N, CA, C and O atoms as a Tinker XYZ file with bonds, in Angstrom:
   276  protein
     1  N     93.707000   64.516000  111.209000    73     2
     2  CA    93.033000   65.013000  110.022000    64     1     3
     3  C     92.553000   66.445000  110.242000    63     2     4     5
     4  O     92.159000   66.822000  111.346000    81     3
     5  N     92.593000   67.212000  109.196000    73     3     6
     6  CA    92.063000   68.574000  109.231000    64     5     7
     7  C     90.539000   68.473000  109.224000    63     6     8     9
     8  O     89.952000   67.793000  108.382000    81     7
     9  N     89.911000   69.160000  110.176000    73     7    10
    10  CA    88.457000   69.106000  110.307000    64     9    11
    11  C     87.782000   70.401000  109.875000    63    10    12    13
    12  O     86.595000   70.405000  109.549000    81    11
    13  N     88.531000   71.497000  109.870000    73    11    14
    14  CA    87.989000   72.794000  109.460000    64    13    15
    15  C     89.002000   73.475000  108.553000    63    14    16    17
    16  O     90.207000   73.369000  108.782000    81    15
    17  N     88.532000   74.167000  107.534000    73    15    18
    18  CA    89.407000   74.875000  106.605000    64    17    19
    19  C     88.618000   76.077000  106.119000    63    18    20    21
    20  O     87.790000   75.958000  105.216000    81    19
    21  N     88.873000   77.241000  106.719000    73    19    22
    22  CA    88.030000   78.407000  106.442000    64    21    23
    23  C     88.385000   79.109000  105.132000    63    22    24    25
    24  O     89.369000   78.764000  104.477000    81    23
    25  N     87.578000   80.090000  104.762000    73    23    26
    26  CA    87.763000   80.780000  103.479000    64    25    27
    27  C     89.105000   81.516000  103.413000    63    26    28    29
    28  O     89.684000   81.638000  102.334000    81    27
    29  N     89.598000   81.999000  104.532000    73    27    30
    30  CA    90.910000   82.641000  104.552000    64    29    31
    31  C     92.012000   81.657000  104.196000    63    30    32    33
    32  O     92.940000   81.996000  103.462000    81    31
    33  N     91.913000   80.444000  104.712000    73    31    34
    34  CA    92.896000   79.402000  104.388000    64    33    35
    35  C     92.802000   79.026000  102.912000    63    34    36    37
    36  O     93.819000   78.796000  102.258000    81    35
    37  N     91.588000   78.965000  102.396000    73    35    38
    38  CA    91.396000   78.649000  100.980000    64    37    39
    39  C     92.111000   79.685000  100.111000    63    38    40    41
    40  O     92.818000   79.325000   99.170000    81    39
    41  N     91.930000   80.961000  100.424000    73    39    42
    42  CA    92.555000   82.036000   99.647000    64    41    43
    43  C     94.076000   82.023000   99.786000    63    42    44    45
    44  O     94.797000   82.208000   98.806000    81    43
    45  N     94.553000   81.804000  100.999000    73    43    46
    46  CA    95.979000   81.879000  101.258000    64    45    47
    47  C     96.732000   80.666000  100.709000    63    46    48    49
    48  O     97.840000   80.803000  100.191000    81    47
    49  N     96.136000   79.491000  100.820000    73    47    50
    50  CA    96.850000   78.261000  100.482000    64    49    51
    51  C     96.447000   77.653000   99.141000    63    50    52    53
    52  O     97.076000   76.700000   98.682000    81    51
    53  N     95.419000   78.187000   98.517000    73    51    54
    54  CA    94.967000   77.780000   97.187000    64    53    55
    55  C     94.552000   76.290000   97.137000    63    54    56    57
    56  O     94.742000   75.618000   96.123000    81    55
    57  N     94.004000   75.809000   98.216000    73    55    58
    58  CA    93.366000   74.496000   98.257000    64    57    59
    59  C     91.887000   74.739000   98.500000    63    58    60    61
    60  O     91.533000   75.660000   99.236000    81    59
    61  N     91.021000   73.948000   97.908000    73    59    62
    62  CA    89.600000   73.999000   98.232000    64    61    63
    63  C     89.389000   73.195000   99.513000    63    62    64    65
    64  O     90.118000   72.239000   99.778000    81    63
    65  N     88.408000   73.579000  100.294000    73    63    66
    66  CA    88.170000   72.868000  101.549000    64    65    67
    67  C     87.848000   71.392000  101.307000    63    66    68    69
    68  O     88.233000   70.546000  102.114000    81    67
    69  N     87.154000   71.065000  100.217000    73    67    70
    70  CA    86.826000   69.657000   99.958000    64    69    71
    71  C     88.058000   68.832000   99.581000    63    70    72    73
    72  O     88.006000   67.602000   99.620000    81    71
    73  N     89.156000   69.481000   99.220000    73    71    74
    74  CA    90.411000   68.779000   98.932000    64    73    75
    75  C     91.183000   68.462000  100.218000    63    74    76    77
    76  O     92.056000   67.594000  100.231000    81    75
    77  N     90.851000   69.169000  101.285000    73    75    78
    78  CA    91.641000   69.116000  102.509000    64    77    79
    79  C     90.926000   68.402000  103.655000    63    78    80    81
    80  O     91.495000   67.508000  104.280000    81    79
    81  N     89.691000   68.789000  103.929000    73    79    82
    82  CA    88.961000   68.310000  105.107000    64    81    83
    83  C     88.820000   66.786000  105.064000    63    82    84    85
    84  O     88.357000   66.204000  104.083000    81    83
    85  N     89.241000   66.168000  106.171000    73    83    86
    86  CA    89.195000   64.713000  106.359000    64    85    87
    87  C     90.068000   63.928000  105.377000    63    86    88    89
    88  O     89.918000   62.713000  105.250000    81    87
    89  N     90.976000   64.616000  104.685000    73    87    90
    90  CA    91.853000   63.933000  103.731000    64    89    91
    91  C     93.334000   64.123000  104.040000    63    90    92    93
    92  O     94.162000   63.317000  103.618000    81    91
    93  N     93.672000   65.179000  104.769000    73    91    94
    94  CA    95.075000   65.484000  105.038000    64    93    95
    95  C     95.273000   65.914000  106.485000    63    94    96    97
    96  O     94.344000   66.385000  107.141000    81    95
    97  N     96.489000   65.747000  106.966000    73    95    98
    98  CA    96.866000   66.274000  108.272000    64    97    99
    99  C     97.438000   67.672000  108.076000    63    98   100   101
   100  O     97.720000   68.062000  106.943000    81    99
   101  N     97.614000   68.434000  109.151000    73    99   102
   102  CA    98.220000   69.763000  109.030000    64   101   103
   103  C     99.635000   69.747000  108.456000    63   102   104   105
   104  O    100.129000   70.785000  108.015000    81   103
   105  N    100.283000   68.611000  108.454000    73   103   106
   106  CA   101.641000   68.529000  107.908000    64   105   107
   107  C    101.688000   68.945000  106.444000    63   106   108   109
   108  O    102.722000   69.419000  105.973000    81   107
   109  N    100.599000   68.779000  105.724000    73   107   110
   110  CA   100.543000   69.162000  104.313000    64   109   111
   111  C    100.849000   70.640000  104.106000    63   110   112   113
   112  O    101.457000   71.008000  103.100000    81   111
   113  N    100.445000   71.478000  105.027000    73   111   114
   114  CA   100.536000   72.927000  104.832000    64   113   115
   115  C    101.600000   73.586000  105.717000    63   114   116   117
   116  O    101.582000   74.802000  105.911000    81   115
   117  N    102.522000   72.786000  106.250000    73   115   118
   118  CA   103.597000   73.318000  107.094000    64   117   119
   119  C    104.942000   72.829000  106.596000    63   118   120   121
   120  O    105.089000   71.677000  106.188000    81   119
   121  N    105.912000   73.710000  106.634000    73   119   122
   122  CA   107.286000   73.313000  106.329000    64   121   123
   123  C    107.823000   72.464000  107.478000    63   122   124   125
   124  O    107.502000   72.717000  108.640000    81   123
   125  N    108.626000   71.475000  107.166000    73   123   126
   126  CA   109.212000   70.634000  108.210000    64   125   127
   127  C    109.994000   71.474000  109.211000    63   126   128   129
   128  O    109.977000   71.187000  110.408000    81   127
   129  N    110.677000   72.507000  108.733000    73   127   130
   130  CA   111.448000   73.371000  109.635000    64   129   131
   131  C    110.539000   74.091000  110.630000    63   130   132   133
   132  O    110.930000   74.303000  111.778000    81   131
   133  N    109.323000   74.471000  110.203000    73   131   134
   134  CA   108.365000   75.103000  111.112000    64   133   135
   135  C    107.898000   74.125000  112.189000    63   134   136   137
   136  O    107.752000   74.497000  113.354000    81   135
   137  N    107.669000   72.892000  111.799000    73   135   138
   138  CA   107.220000   71.873000  112.747000    64   137   139
   139  C    108.311000   71.616000  113.781000    63   138   140   141
   140  O    108.021000   71.509000  114.973000    81   139
   141  N    109.537000   71.519000  113.346000    73   139   142
   142  CA   110.666000   71.298000  114.260000    64   141   143
   143  C    110.804000   72.470000  115.224000    63   142   144   145
   144  O    110.954000   72.274000  116.430000    81   143
   145  N    110.752000   73.690000  114.691000    73   143   146
   146  CA   110.876000   74.882000  115.528000    64   145   147
   147  C    109.756000   74.952000  116.563000    63   146   148   149
   148  O    110.006000   75.248000  117.732000    81   147
   149  N    108.525000   74.681000  116.138000    73   147   150
   150  CA   107.390000   74.709000  117.067000    64   149   151
   151  C    107.523000   73.609000  118.113000    63   150   152   153
   152  O    107.178000   73.819000  119.276000    81   151
   153  N    108.015000   72.447000  117.716000    73   151   154
   154  CA   108.241000   71.361000  118.674000    64   153   155
   155  C    109.246000   71.756000  119.740000    63   154   156   157
   156  O    109.080000   71.428000  120.914000    81   155
   157  N    110.286000   72.459000  119.327000    73   155   158
   158  CA   111.285000   72.928000  120.290000    64   157   159
   159  C    110.669000   73.937000  121.266000    63   158   160   161
   160  O    110.936000   73.881000  122.466000    81   159
   161  N    109.843000   74.860000  120.749000    73   159   162
   162  CA   109.166000   75.848000  121.606000    64   161   163
   163  C    108.267000   75.155000  122.624000    63   162   164   165
   164  O    108.311000   75.460000  123.816000    81   163
   165  N    107.456000   74.225000  122.145000    73   163   166
   166  CA   106.529000   73.525000  123.032000    64   165   167
   167  C    107.264000   72.659000  124.042000    63   166   168   169
   168  O    106.863000   72.579000  125.203000    81   167
   169  N    108.331000   72.013000  123.609000    73   167   170
   170  CA   109.124000   71.169000  124.507000    64   169   171
   171  C    109.720000   72.005000  125.629000    63   170   172   173
   172  O    109.699000   71.607000  126.793000    81   171
   173  N    110.249000   73.164000  125.268000    73   171   174
   174  CA   110.856000   74.039000  126.274000    64   173   175
   175  C    109.818000   74.547000  127.267000    63   174   176   177
   176  O    110.073000   74.565000  128.471000    81   175
   177  N    108.661000   74.957000  126.782000    73   175   178
   178  CA   107.645000   75.521000  127.680000    64   177   179
   179  C    106.943000   74.464000  128.526000    63   178   180   181
   180  O    106.449000   74.775000  129.609000    81   179
   181  N    106.891000   73.221000  128.051000    73   179   182
   182  CA   106.180000   72.174000  128.784000    64   181   183
   183  C    107.090000   71.280000  129.614000    63   182   184   185
   184  O    106.630000   70.598000  130.531000    81   183
   185  N    108.376000   71.283000  129.294000    73   183   186
   186  CA   109.305000   70.417000  130.003000    64   185   187
   187  C    109.252000   68.971000  129.542000    63   186   188   189
   188  O    109.839000   68.101000  130.186000    81   187
   189  N    108.564000   68.695000  128.445000    73   187   190
   190  CA   108.523000   67.347000  127.875000    64   189   191
   191  C    108.791000   67.428000  126.381000    63   190   192   193
   192  O    108.541000   68.455000  125.751000    81   191
   193  N    109.297000   66.347000  125.824000    73   191   194
   194  CA   109.642000   66.320000  124.405000    64   193   195
   195  C    108.370000   66.273000  123.563000    63   194   196   197
   196  O    107.553000   65.365000  123.718000    81   195
   197  N    108.201000   67.252000  122.673000    73   195   198
   198  CA   107.044000   67.310000  121.785000    64   197   199
   199  C    107.564000   67.480000  120.367000    63   198   200   201
   200  O    108.282000   68.435000  120.071000    81   199
   201  N    107.202000   66.560000  119.501000    73   199   202
   202  CA   107.641000   66.621000  118.119000    64   201   203
   203  C    106.657000   65.915000  117.215000    63   202   204   205
   204  O    105.685000   65.322000  117.684000    81   203
   205  N    106.906000   65.977000  115.924000    73   203   206
   206  CA   106.041000   65.317000  114.952000    64   205   207
   207  C    104.613000   65.817000  115.016000    63   206   208   209
   208  O    104.373000   67.011000  115.196000    81   207
   209  N    103.663000   64.904000  114.870000    73   207   210
   210  CA   102.248000   65.274000  114.840000    64   209   211
   211  C    101.785000   65.906000  116.153000    63   210   212   213
   212  O    100.837000   66.691000  116.154000    81   211
   213  N    102.436000   65.579000  117.264000    73   211   214
   214  CA   102.060000   66.151000  118.567000    64   213   215
   215  C    102.173000   67.673000  118.575000    63   214   216   217
   216  O    101.505000   68.342000  119.364000    81   215
   217  N    103.009000   68.216000  117.708000    73   215   218
   218  CA   103.148000   69.671000  117.599000    64   217   219
   219  C    101.786000   70.316000  117.292000    63   218   220   221
   220  O    101.491000   71.414000  117.763000    81   219
   221  N    100.971000   69.624000  116.504000    73   219   222
   222  CA    99.685000   70.169000  116.083000    64   221   223
   223  C     98.566000   69.962000  117.099000    63   222   224   225
   224  O     97.576000   70.694000  117.079000    81   223
   225  N     98.704000   68.990000  117.975000    73   223   226
   226  CA    97.575000   68.642000  118.846000    64   225   227
   227  C     97.787000   68.887000  120.335000    63   226   228   229
   228  O     96.828000   68.834000  121.104000    81   227
   229  N     99.011000   69.151000  120.755000    73   227   230
   230  CA    99.290000   69.269000  122.186000    64   229   231
   231  C     98.481000   70.376000  122.850000    63   230   232   233
   232  O     97.753000   70.112000  123.807000    81   231
   233  N     98.591000   71.595000  122.368000    73   231   234
   234  CA    97.857000   72.701000  123.000000    64   233   235
   235  C     96.351000   72.602000  122.797000    63   234   236   237
   236  O     95.610000   72.833000  123.753000    81   235
   237  N     95.857000   72.272000  121.609000    73   235   238
   238  CA    94.407000   72.123000  121.469000    64   237   239
   239  C     93.813000   71.064000  122.398000    63   238   240   241
   240  O     92.700000   71.239000  122.894000    81   239
   241  N     94.536000   69.970000  122.642000    73   239   242
   242  CA    94.026000   68.946000  123.558000    64   241   243
   243  C     93.937000   69.466000  124.986000    63   242   244   245
   244  O     93.035000   69.085000  125.732000    81   243
   245  N     94.864000   70.331000  125.365000    73   243   246
   246  CA    94.893000   70.862000  126.729000    64   245   247
   247  C     93.980000   72.076000  126.897000    63   246   248   249
   248  O     93.354000   72.233000  127.946000    81   247
   249  N     93.894000   72.937000  125.878000    73   247   250
   250  CA    93.252000   74.236000  126.055000    64   249   251
   251  C     92.161000   74.552000  125.024000    63   250   252   253
   252  O     91.627000   75.661000  125.036000    81   251
   253  N     91.823000   73.645000  124.161000    73   251   254
   254  CA    90.880000   73.952000  123.089000    64   253   255
   255  C     91.642000   74.403000  121.858000    63   254   256   257
   256  O     92.853000   74.198000  121.772000    81   255
   257  N     90.972000   74.999000  120.927000    73   255   258
   258  CA    91.625000   75.358000  119.673000    64   257   259
   259  C     92.757000   76.364000  119.879000    63   258   260   261
   260  O     92.768000   77.141000  120.834000    81   259
   261  N     93.690000   76.318000  118.961000    73   259   262
   262  CA    94.856000   77.217000  119.006000    64   261   263
   263  C     94.823000   78.108000  117.783000    63   262   264   265
   264  O     94.589000   77.630000  116.673000    81   263
   265  N     95.053000   79.396000  117.970000    73   263   266
   266  CA    95.084000   80.339000  116.860000    64   265   267
   267  C     96.486000   80.911000  116.762000    63   266   268   269
   268  O     96.993000   81.525000  117.700000    81   267
   269  N     97.102000   80.698000  115.607000    73   267   270
   270  CA    98.449000   81.214000  115.370000    64   269   271
   271  C     98.550000   81.686000  113.939000    63   270   272   273
   272  O     97.862000   81.171000  113.058000    81   271
   273  N     99.403000   82.664000  113.704000    73   271   274
   274  CA    99.710000   83.118000  112.341000    64   273   275
   275  C    100.634000   82.122000  111.697000    63   274   276
   276  O    101.026000   82.300000  110.543000    81   275
């Protein structure tokens, strides 16, 4: 579940934070092709298969929050 949704995300994605927080996963705001591509990047760098929802949580679980464009 999405736990934080800042004002920049609100402006960029045109969702209100109360529509998103604790109601949706990050999959709502990502193209499937982006998730697949990121899974391939993470799999290559980690040496283990990472796909699906793990794409969103692997690095934050290991290193804290992740900031990406």
